[in-house]
C-alpha angles and dihedrals in degrees: 000000000000125000089250089055094047090050092050090052088049091055093049090050092047096237139129128206141204125232119192114205110192121186148092121329095259097039100055094058090050091055091049090052090055088052090052091050093050097045126044116219145102096290095197105200126207111196143127090211126105087220084088108052091184098052141133119223110239092235089058099052093108088077087068098047115124093031126103128228139186111227127346144195126221114195110210098160094114097024148348114240095192095190092052093047090053090046093050092050088054092059096056121099129215114295095033132131124216112206114204112197113204137170117266109306098244093046099043098091094045099046118098111258112218091204089070089077087073098057115011100066092232133139095221130032117271134207114257104205100161096055092041091049087051092054092043093054092051093046091054097044094050113083090196093063114091115216126195118193120196095199102045096070090246109177108239122236113262123206124291094295093062138046123300119223109283125231109257096211117060093167121099117272115264121210116250098226109130091014099095096126116312087176127102112241095227088063095051098117092049095045096050089074088064090065094073112115109266094230099032099121093052095044093050094055102128093229097053113109119249114266118234111227112249095231092062087079090068117115121256111288120249112183111234095184097099091056093052091047091052094052094050092044090054090053093047090051090056095048109121094198143320137075127309122195123200116191123184143151116252117287096033098109102246092144091047089053092050090050089052091054090051089051097047097043098038093199103079131124119209126211134171141159087266131010090223091069092059099068096111090046090053095047091058093040093052116178091357092068109119119170135190130167117247095249093047090055092051091049091059113114097206123056112262116258093214118120092209134031110203114200114196117203088003095176088064091060115089110260094237090056094044090051090055094046094051090055096058102058132059091224129028131186117198119190124181142164113252099200141359143096093317099056134269128289108183098087091049095048093046091053091044096046092047088075093053129085121228100022121167120193127211132177130199110205104157111096119228101206100038146018122279086240091058109149094208095056092044093051094045091050089058096040094054097030095241095162116102125251109270110246114236128204092187108128095186129125116312120219121195111215137165121251131206134189090260092063126087090216091074088068091063090044090056092049090053092049088048095051091050101042118055093205097052105120141164087278088067090049089056091047094050094050103042115007116109120252101026120141129183138198120191128194123212122026130313091259094042115038114185101166138028134187123190121200128188122201112237140175129026092127115157113254095252093055091042090054090048089052088049090051092052090244099113135033108180119188121284128356094110099177095027094055095040090054088053099039099039108015091043104236112127089181088067087072095046094047116081116245144165120227120210099229100177136358126184138170124192109260093239091051100050125116090040097101093252094131091050090046091052091051093046091052091050089052093049095050099040095113116185094013127124096201146352117234138193135189119201142158103267120247126148091243094051091045092052088053092053091043090054087051089059099259127144123215110238106164144017120194120232095226127068114239114248092222099053107018087232134110114260108251125193126203132174137197113208118228102176136032089262090052092047092054091052089047094052094044096046092047091048092050092046091049091049091049098046096088088063100036089066086075093065103020120063097210123117098250119197101226129196133191112282131159111262094194115120109269147180089268091060098053099077092045093050094042088051089054094046103042104020134031106276110150121260094232091050088054096044098106096044090048089054088059094045098049089057090050096044116011121217123185103241094032089053093047092054105034102034105023090038097225115173112257088240092056091046092050091052096045091051091051091241126152099231148313093306091057092044094053089048089055091047089054088052093051093046089054091051091049092049091050090051091049095051119348097193096046091049091052089051092053093044091054092044093051093045087062091062096054 
């Protein structure tokens, strides 16, 4: 059967398929070109290479979302951008091939991956053997994935009068659970040879007849998605009041369904994290599409007159905003993606909706552009671990144990973290498997994971670099909390000490309130050898802070801007493990407590304030000098500036800090061009005030900071 015939049969069956082309840098594009000659189609190509003049950069794929294409090429010869690969697959309609170009099969796992520069906090690309082994295992196990090797003398497909490339794996597909890298990374080059197809020499014999892919025996595809949409639409139209939630994977038509509701009801208001993401919804709503941003709706004085509020990608809207929106409308439809390259929304929606009365849940599971039996979607779901964590009701004994990239248990740990955190994405999977400095603790048993904790090593910067970070002159990759405590809280030693940051923690919903989360944190603390402190950064809520407080953490900083993902202020807390860590913790807590009386001006959190002297002190001088003669941020200097302006008044500082003029008004009154010019003027006034307070000390600080430039 020719390649053209196979593709036509795929079209009738409503399926798409992956073909992996593994070979040298110049050989793989040549093979892709032969495919383009043999099969007509769009052949959308994602690549950073000049080998493909008509290409789209992987980072720019979002500009193509919502469109459909026939056939595509993904160039992974220099790096594998997992989110872009998943998004590209989502644009392909039934009957499409997705060609994945890779380095030679034996070299792939040991070759530096340029995509690692996005997520590994490294200066140069690193090899990613664990993730690549994972892909290679799944490619070999799936009989629906076609594999072309340059160096195994595989006969290439000819045009439709000759044979198509044969599938190298006639055995039944095995599920990948438990296979997430049982190999040790130092043996990668040796183990790569074990990835060769077991029966490849036999299958590649030039006289062997071509194999017909098993899925070609499927009956003709008839899309059932419109019927499913219509059934849910009728139920929504009859809803008297309350909240409806539609969850679905990408390509199921949830935005189209929401648009149909708007068109039928004609009194709907649409909101979303960004209007650009509502194009499909708008197309189906037609003239009855009415959009307002979430904050604009909440700023309305009068109650909205709409009968429905439709919230697209609801899990991406901060929970506090979503809570207020839901309360303002008689009926609310929330739709969100439950898995995919952008993260998962099911865990968030279930937790959020558990607090609401009258919630009805709907799920769209029939794809619109391909069959439910689609091999490409099934392979991709396993490759990027899109399936949700399995809820467990088992209340048996819980064991806390470490996990590594070589253990299959880490697969379950990732699924659990993905189900609990909306923003967990394939980028996090890549980081977990191959980035340096990652540590993991799991709760339960290897075959039944109920809790997961992810730690990232931080700190250890040399003093000169730490001082430059403190001064606002350098921001090297990584070290989220360590750098923030230096750059914002004003403790350069936080970046020189060694620490471990708790990046994510999750417990299965059915297993909560059993102390599992606290036990994971306690184990991490006990086993943090060579670390001066543990740290955590989280969206501040009273309940979350109470959890970290029970775990022995001390609050040392709250950011002045709300996080887009949570709608909460970013809080940072640490738990000391050594005398040096204890000294940092005490000093940071004391400074934070002293500043709290002023931070209430710029941070809307109910601070508990205590009596502290607000007279300009020795502790304030480094922070003020860093603002005046270096690049320390204005917000990080706010409390110290409040004390300075009362000791040595300056006109614009006094207008903003004492008279509470908005920054925009102060900028206009001073005749300045914008915020940047205003901050520069504030730095000048701070320098003048410090000189008035103590000329010799000011000169010493100015000289000291000049040496860091």
